[in-house]
N, C-alpha and C positions, 0 to 999 in steps of 0.2 A: 503493500499499499504506499509506503514511503516513496517508492520509485515512481509510482503513478503520480503522486502529488507534485513530486520534482518535475516530471514532464508536462504535467498540466500547468504548473507555474512557469516554465520556459516557453510554453506556447502562449500564454497571456502575455509575457515580457515581449516576445516577438511581434505579437499583434499590435501591442501598445507602441513599439517602435516604428511598425510599418504605419500605423495611423498618424503618428506624429511626423513623419516625413511626407505622407501624403497631402497632409495640412499646410505644411510649411515650405515644402520645395516645389518649384514649378519646372515642368518639363522642357527639354529644350527642343525647339522644333526649327530652328533657324534654317538648317540645309535640307529640310524635307520637300518633295515634289508636291504633297498635298498639305502645305503650311496650315491652312484655315482648318481643315478637317482634324489635323493633329492638335492643333490649339484648343478646339473645342473638346476634343477627347481628354486632353490633359486638365481641362477645368471640371470635368465630371467625373473622370474615372480614378481610382485610387492608383498608387505609383505601380503596384504590381500588375494591375489590368491595364494600365496604359502601356506598360513595357511589352505585354503580350501583344496589344493592338498595334504597336509601332512594328513588330516583327511581321504582321499581317500586311502592314502597309509597304514594307520592303519587298515582300514577296508578290506583291500586286504588279510591280513594274514589268514583268515579264507576261502578262496577260493582255488580251485583245477580246473584244465583245462587238455583237451585231444585234440589232433590234430583229426579231422575228415575227412578233405579234403584238397587238395593241387591241385590247377588247374589255368593255365594260370597267374602265379605269384601272384595268391591270395590264402592265406592259411585260412582254416576256422576252429576256435576252438569252442568248447562247455565248456563254464564256469559254474560251479556249486558250491553251498555252502557245507560245511562239514555237514554231516548228513542231508543234503537236497537236495537229487538227483532229487527230482521231480522238482526243479525249475532251469531250464536251459537256459542260456542265449547264443545267437550267437555273436561270434566276429570274424570278418575278417580283415586279413593284407593285404593291398594292396601296393605292392612293388613299381609300376608304378607311383601310386599317393602320395607315403611316407606318408600313414596315415593307422590309425586303426579305425574301424567302429564296434560299438557296438549296439546290439538290444536294449539296454535301452535308447538310445539316450540322455544320460546326457550332453554328449560333445556338442550336437547340441542345448541343451537347455541353459546350463551355461557357456559353453566355458572352462570348466575344464575337463580332462580326468577322467573318472570313475574308481571305483576300479577293474572293469573287464578288462578295458583296460590296466591299470597297472599291472595286473597279467599277461596278455599276453606280455607285455614289459619285465617282468621277465623271462618268458618261452623264450623269443626270445634273452635273454640275451642283451638288449639295456642299454646303459649307458646314453642316452640323449633322450629327447622327439623329436618326428618328428617335423620339423619346421611347417608343415601344421596344428598340433594340438596346437600349441602356437600362441593364437590370440594376435593381437596387441595392443588390449585394455586392456590386462593383463600384458603387458610387462613393464619392469621398464623404458625403453626409450619411452613410449607411448607419454609423455608430451613434449618431445623435437620436436621441428619443425625447422628443417634444410633448409626447402624450401626457395628458393628465392621468397620474396614477392614483387609484382610489386608495385611502387609508386602510390598513389592514385591521380587520375586526375578527374578533375570537367569539364564536358561539358559545354561549354558556351551556347550552345543552350537550354539545359535542365536547366541552371540557368535562362535565360532570361524568359522562359514559367513559371517558378516558380515565378519570380518577377511579371509577368503580372497578374498572377492568385492572387496572395496577393494583389496587387494594386486594382483589381477589387473588391474584397471582400471588401476593406476598402472604395472604392467608393460607393459601394451599400449601405453600412452603413450610409456614409454622406447624401447620397440622401434621405434615409428614414427620417434622423433626420432633414434635411432642410426642409422638406415638412411640419413640424409642424405649422410653422408661416411664415408671410412674414419677419420679423427681421431674423429668422434663415436662409432663403433663401438668403436674400441679403449679410449676413455676410458669408455663405458658398460659394457663387458665387464670391464675392470680394477676399477671401482668395484662392480659387482655381485659379483665374486669376493670382493673384500675384505668386503663385506657379508655374503656367504654363509659366510664363513670365521668372522666375528665372531659371527654367530648360532648356528654350530655350538659354539663354544666356550662361548656362553652356556647352551645348551641341555646339553651336557655337564657343566658346572658346577652346575647346577640339578639334574639328575637324578643326579649323582653318579657317572658312568660314567667318570670319569678315574681310577678306582682299579680295580685287578684284584680277583680273588677273595680273595687274601691281604691285602688292604688296602693294598699297597704303591701308591705314586703312580705313574702310567704318564705319560711325557711324550708329547704329541701332536705329530708333526712338523708343521711349519707349511710349506704349498707355497710355492715360490720361483716367481715369474712370471719367466720367462726370455724371453719373447716368442714361444715355440713352445708350442702347445697340447698338453698332456699331459706336458711335461718339467718336472720339479721338481728341488729340489735334492737329494732323497732318491735320485732316478735318477742323477744325476752322481755321488754319493758310490760308487754302484753300479759305476762304471766304464764309463758309457754317454756319452762325451762325443762318440762318433762319430755318435750319432744327430742331434746339433745340427749337425753338418757335413753330414750328408745332406740334412736339411730345408732348411738354408741354400743348398746347391746348387739344390735343386728349386725354392726361392722366387726364386733368382736367374734361372733359366731362364724363369720366368713373368713377369718383370718387377718383382718386388719387390725394392727396395734399402734396406729397413730392417735394421738390423743385428741379427741373431737370436742372438748369442752371449750366453751367460750371464755376468753378471760377478759372481756369487755365489762368495764364497771357498770352495776346495775343503777 
Protein backbone atom coordinates (compact mmCIF):
# COMPACT_ATOMS: atom_id res chain seq x y z
CA UNK A 1 0.00 0.00 0.00
CA UNK A 2 2.88 2.37 0.68
CA UNK A 3 4.19 1.95 -2.87
CA UNK A 4 0.71 2.64 -4.27
CA UNK A 5 0.45 5.83 -2.22
CA UNK A 6 3.89 6.95 -3.47
CA UNK A 7 2.88 6.28 -7.08
CA UNK A 8 -0.35 8.21 -6.60
CA UNK A 9 1.50 11.15 -5.06
CA UNK A 10 4.03 11.13 -7.91
CA UNK A 11 1.25 11.23 -10.49
CA UNK A 12 -0.43 14.12 -8.70
CA UNK A 13 2.84 16.09 -8.65
CA UNK A 14 3.35 15.49 -12.38
CA UNK A 15 -0.18 16.64 -13.12
CA UNK A 16 0.30 19.79 -11.04
CA UNK A 17 3.57 20.52 -12.83
CA UNK A 18 1.99 20.02 -16.26
CA UNK A 19 -0.95 22.22 -15.30
CA UNK A 20 1.39 24.98 -14.11
CA UNK A 21 3.41 25.00 -17.34
CA UNK A 22 0.25 24.90 -19.47
CA UNK A 23 -1.09 28.00 -17.77
CA UNK A 24 2.12 30.02 -17.68
CA UNK A 25 4.06 29.10 -20.85
CA UNK A 26 2.98 29.99 -24.34
CA UNK A 27 3.91 27.70 -27.27
CA UNK A 28 6.24 28.85 -30.03
CA UNK A 29 4.50 29.02 -33.45
CA UNK A 30 6.77 31.48 -35.26
CA UNK A 31 8.01 29.10 -37.98
CA UNK A 32 4.78 27.13 -38.57
CA UNK A 33 3.10 27.04 -41.99
CA UNK A 34 -0.25 27.07 -40.14
CA UNK A 35 0.63 29.75 -37.64
CA UNK A 36 -2.91 31.05 -36.97
CA UNK A 37 -4.27 27.56 -36.42
CA UNK A 38 -1.40 26.63 -34.11
CA UNK A 39 -1.75 29.83 -32.11
CA UNK A 40 -5.39 29.06 -31.47
CA UNK A 41 -4.54 25.47 -30.53
CA UNK A 42 -1.89 26.75 -28.14
CA UNK A 43 -4.44 29.00 -26.43
CA UNK A 44 -6.97 26.22 -25.74
CA UNK A 45 -4.90 23.01 -25.45
CA UNK A 46 -2.75 21.93 -22.56
CA UNK A 47 0.99 21.77 -23.17
CA UNK A 48 1.01 18.01 -23.79
CA UNK A 49 -2.08 18.09 -26.02
CA UNK A 50 -0.59 20.95 -28.04
CA UNK A 51 2.64 18.98 -28.54
CA UNK A 52 0.62 16.12 -30.03
CA UNK A 53 -1.34 18.54 -32.21
CA UNK A 54 1.89 20.10 -33.46
CA UNK A 55 3.19 16.69 -34.56
CA UNK A 56 0.06 16.19 -36.62
CA UNK A 57 0.59 19.62 -38.21
CA UNK A 58 4.13 18.60 -39.24
CA UNK A 59 2.85 15.36 -40.77
CA UNK A 60 0.21 17.26 -42.75
CA UNK A 61 2.79 18.79 -45.06
CA UNK A 62 2.93 15.76 -47.36
CA UNK A 63 -0.83 15.49 -47.89
CA UNK A 64 -3.05 16.65 -50.73
CA UNK A 65 -6.84 16.63 -51.03
CA UNK A 66 -9.66 17.22 -53.50
CA UNK A 67 -13.38 17.90 -53.13
CA UNK A 68 -15.51 15.03 -54.47
CA UNK A 69 -19.01 15.85 -53.19
CA UNK A 70 -21.03 18.64 -51.62
CA UNK A 71 -24.55 17.73 -50.51
CA UNK A 72 -26.89 18.88 -47.69
CA UNK A 73 -24.22 21.10 -46.09
CA UNK A 74 -21.82 18.19 -46.00
CA UNK A 75 -18.64 18.40 -48.09
CA UNK A 76 -16.67 15.24 -48.77
CA UNK A 77 -12.94 15.26 -49.51
CA UNK A 78 -10.48 12.58 -50.50
CA UNK A 79 -7.13 12.99 -48.78
CA UNK A 80 -4.04 11.20 -50.08
CA UNK A 81 -0.30 11.26 -49.50
CA UNK A 82 2.25 12.53 -51.96
CA UNK A 83 3.26 9.74 -54.39
CA UNK A 84 0.90 7.36 -52.56
CA UNK A 85 -2.35 7.75 -54.53
CA UNK A 86 -3.52 4.25 -53.65
CA UNK A 87 -4.06 5.17 -50.02
CA UNK A 88 -7.10 7.45 -49.87
CA UNK A 89 -8.95 8.59 -46.75
CA UNK A 90 -12.41 10.09 -46.64
CA UNK A 91 -12.95 13.35 -44.72
CA UNK A 92 -16.36 14.97 -44.28
CA UNK A 93 -17.05 18.56 -43.20
CA UNK A 94 -20.43 18.89 -41.45
CA UNK A 95 -21.53 22.50 -41.28
CA UNK A 96 -24.61 21.82 -39.15
CA UNK A 97 -22.61 19.97 -36.51
CA UNK A 98 -19.53 22.21 -36.81
CA UNK A 99 -17.24 19.22 -36.95
CA UNK A 100 -14.93 17.32 -39.29
CA UNK A 101 -14.97 13.52 -39.47
CA UNK A 102 -12.13 11.41 -40.88
CA UNK A 103 -12.18 7.73 -41.79
CA UNK A 104 -8.95 7.11 -39.83
CA UNK A 105 -10.91 7.84 -36.61
CA UNK A 106 -7.88 9.19 -34.79
CA UNK A 107 -9.95 11.96 -33.20
CA UNK A 108 -12.44 9.42 -31.80
CA UNK A 109 -9.56 7.37 -30.32
CA UNK A 110 -7.24 10.07 -28.94
CA UNK A 111 -9.29 13.27 -28.94
CA UNK A 112 -6.75 15.20 -31.09
CA UNK A 113 -7.46 16.17 -34.73
CA UNK A 114 -5.53 14.00 -37.17
CA UNK A 115 -3.29 15.20 -40.03
CA UNK A 116 -6.03 14.59 -42.59
CA UNK A 117 -8.48 16.77 -40.64
CA UNK A 118 -5.86 19.50 -40.32
CA UNK A 119 -5.29 19.37 -44.08
CA UNK A 120 -8.99 19.99 -44.67
CA UNK A 121 -8.91 22.85 -42.16
CA UNK A 122 -6.19 24.38 -44.32
CA UNK A 123 -8.22 23.82 -47.48
CA UNK A 124 -11.30 25.35 -45.85
CA UNK A 125 -9.15 28.30 -44.74
CA UNK A 126 -9.98 27.88 -41.05
CA UNK A 127 -8.13 29.87 -38.41
CA UNK A 128 -9.67 28.14 -35.38
CA UNK A 129 -10.47 24.55 -34.52
CA UNK A 130 -14.22 23.83 -34.30
CA UNK A 131 -15.37 23.78 -30.68
CA UNK A 132 -16.82 20.28 -31.08
CA UNK A 133 -13.29 19.03 -31.84
CA UNK A 134 -11.66 20.48 -28.74
CA UNK A 135 -12.45 18.05 -25.94
CA UNK A 136 -12.74 19.42 -22.43
CA UNK A 137 -10.22 16.93 -21.08
CA UNK A 138 -7.47 18.54 -23.23
CA UNK A 139 -8.36 22.17 -22.46
CA UNK A 140 -6.20 24.41 -20.29
CA UNK A 141 -9.14 25.25 -18.06
CA UNK A 142 -10.19 21.62 -17.57
CA UNK A 143 -8.87 21.67 -13.99
CA UNK A 144 -10.88 24.72 -12.99
CA UNK A 145 -14.12 23.97 -11.21
CA UNK A 146 -16.39 26.99 -10.97
CA UNK A 147 -19.48 25.03 -10.07
CA UNK A 148 -21.16 25.69 -6.77
CA UNK A 149 -20.60 22.82 -4.39
CA UNK A 150 -23.42 22.09 -2.01
CA UNK A 151 -22.42 21.89 1.65
CA UNK A 152 -21.97 18.39 2.95
CA UNK A 153 -24.78 17.30 5.23
CA UNK A 154 -25.00 14.23 7.45
CA UNK A 155 -28.29 12.41 7.69
CA UNK A 156 -29.26 11.82 11.32
CA UNK A 157 -31.04 8.53 10.64
CA UNK A 158 -28.09 7.13 8.69
CA UNK A 159 -25.78 8.13 11.53
CA UNK A 160 -27.96 6.31 14.07
CA UNK A 161 -28.02 3.19 11.91
CA UNK A 162 -24.23 3.26 11.71
CA UNK A 163 -23.94 3.70 15.47
CA UNK A 164 -26.27 0.79 16.13
CA UNK A 165 -24.39 -1.49 13.77
CA UNK A 166 -21.06 -0.59 15.37
CA UNK A 167 -22.38 -1.23 18.88
CA UNK A 168 -23.90 -4.55 17.82
CA UNK A 169 -20.56 -5.73 16.53
CA UNK A 170 -18.88 -4.69 19.78
CA UNK A 171 -21.57 -6.39 21.88
CA UNK A 172 -21.16 -9.62 19.92
CA UNK A 173 -17.44 -9.59 20.66
CA UNK A 174 -18.10 -8.95 24.36
CA UNK A 175 -20.56 -11.88 24.48
CA UNK A 176 -18.04 -14.22 22.88
CA UNK A 177 -15.29 -13.26 25.33
CA UNK A 178 -17.61 -13.29 28.36
CA UNK A 179 -18.65 -16.90 27.74
CA UNK A 180 -15.12 -18.16 28.36
CA UNK A 181 -15.49 -18.36 32.16
CA UNK A 182 -17.76 -17.49 35.06
CA UNK A 183 -15.49 -14.66 36.19
CA UNK A 184 -15.50 -13.14 32.71
CA UNK A 185 -19.31 -13.37 32.56
CA UNK A 186 -19.77 -11.68 35.94
CA UNK A 187 -17.30 -8.93 35.08
CA UNK A 188 -18.93 -8.26 31.70
CA UNK A 189 -22.44 -8.27 33.19
CA UNK A 190 -21.52 -5.87 35.97
CA UNK A 191 -19.73 -3.50 33.60
CA UNK A 192 -22.62 -3.50 31.12
CA UNK A 193 -25.14 -2.81 33.89
CA UNK A 194 -23.13 0.17 35.10
CA UNK A 195 -22.73 1.43 31.54
CA UNK A 196 -26.43 1.05 30.82
CA UNK A 197 -27.29 2.91 34.03
CA UNK A 198 -24.97 5.78 33.10
CA UNK A 199 -26.48 6.00 29.63
CA UNK A 200 -30.00 6.13 31.03
CA UNK A 201 -29.03 8.95 33.38
CA UNK A 202 -27.47 10.87 30.48
CA UNK A 203 -30.58 10.35 28.37
CA UNK A 204 -32.89 11.53 31.13
CA UNK A 205 -30.71 14.55 31.82
CA UNK A 206 -30.63 15.54 28.15
CA UNK A 207 -34.39 15.05 27.63
CA UNK A 208 -35.38 16.66 30.92
CA UNK A 209 -37.30 13.55 32.05
CA UNK A 210 -36.01 13.86 35.61
CA UNK A 211 -38.72 16.46 36.37
CA UNK A 212 -42.40 15.78 36.87
CA UNK A 213 -45.28 17.78 35.46
CA UNK A 214 -45.12 20.37 38.27
CA UNK A 215 -41.43 20.99 37.62
CA UNK A 216 -40.26 19.36 40.82
CA UNK A 217 -37.09 17.31 40.73
CA UNK A 218 -37.72 13.58 40.88
CA UNK A 219 -34.98 11.39 42.32
CA UNK A 220 -34.23 8.30 40.31
CA UNK A 221 -33.33 5.30 42.52
CA UNK A 222 -30.11 3.64 41.56
CA UNK A 223 -30.18 -0.17 41.35
CA UNK A 224 -27.84 -1.92 43.78
CA UNK A 225 -26.03 -5.01 42.57
CA UNK A 226 -26.53 -7.61 45.30
CA UNK A 227 -25.25 -10.58 43.35
CA UNK A 228 -28.82 -11.83 42.72
CA UNK A 229 -30.51 -10.97 39.45
CA UNK A 230 -33.50 -8.71 39.98
CA UNK A 231 -32.84 -7.83 43.64
CA UNK A 232 -32.22 -4.12 44.24
CA UNK A 233 -31.85 -1.91 47.25
CA UNK A 234 -35.39 -0.65 46.70
CA UNK A 235 -36.73 -4.21 47.00
CA UNK A 236 -34.83 -4.69 50.24
CA UNK A 237 -36.27 -1.47 51.68
CA UNK A 238 -39.74 -2.83 51.00
CA UNK A 239 -39.09 -5.73 53.34
CA UNK A 240 -38.04 -8.48 50.97
CA UNK A 241 -34.83 -9.82 52.54
CA UNK A 242 -36.27 -13.34 52.50
CA UNK A 243 -35.90 -13.37 48.72
CA UNK A 244 -32.14 -13.28 49.11
CA UNK A 245 -32.24 -16.23 51.51
CA UNK A 246 -34.40 -18.30 49.17
CA UNK A 247 -32.15 -17.63 46.16
CA UNK A 248 -29.04 -18.29 48.27
CA UNK A 249 -30.41 -21.65 49.37
CA UNK A 250 -31.23 -22.62 45.78
CA UNK A 251 -27.80 -21.52 44.61
CA UNK A 252 -26.12 -23.61 47.31
CA UNK A 253 -28.06 -26.70 46.23
CA UNK A 254 -26.81 -26.42 42.65
CA UNK A 255 -23.20 -25.93 43.73
CA UNK A 256 -22.74 -22.14 43.78
CA UNK A 257 -20.59 -21.02 46.69
CA UNK A 258 -20.58 -17.28 46.00
CA UNK A 259 -21.86 -15.10 48.82
CA UNK A 260 -25.13 -13.72 47.53
CA UNK A 261 -26.07 -11.59 50.50
CA UNK A 262 -26.46 -7.92 49.92
CA UNK A 263 -24.20 -5.66 51.96
CA UNK A 264 -26.14 -2.52 51.15
CA UNK A 265 -27.10 -0.62 54.34
CA UNK A 266 -30.78 -0.83 55.13
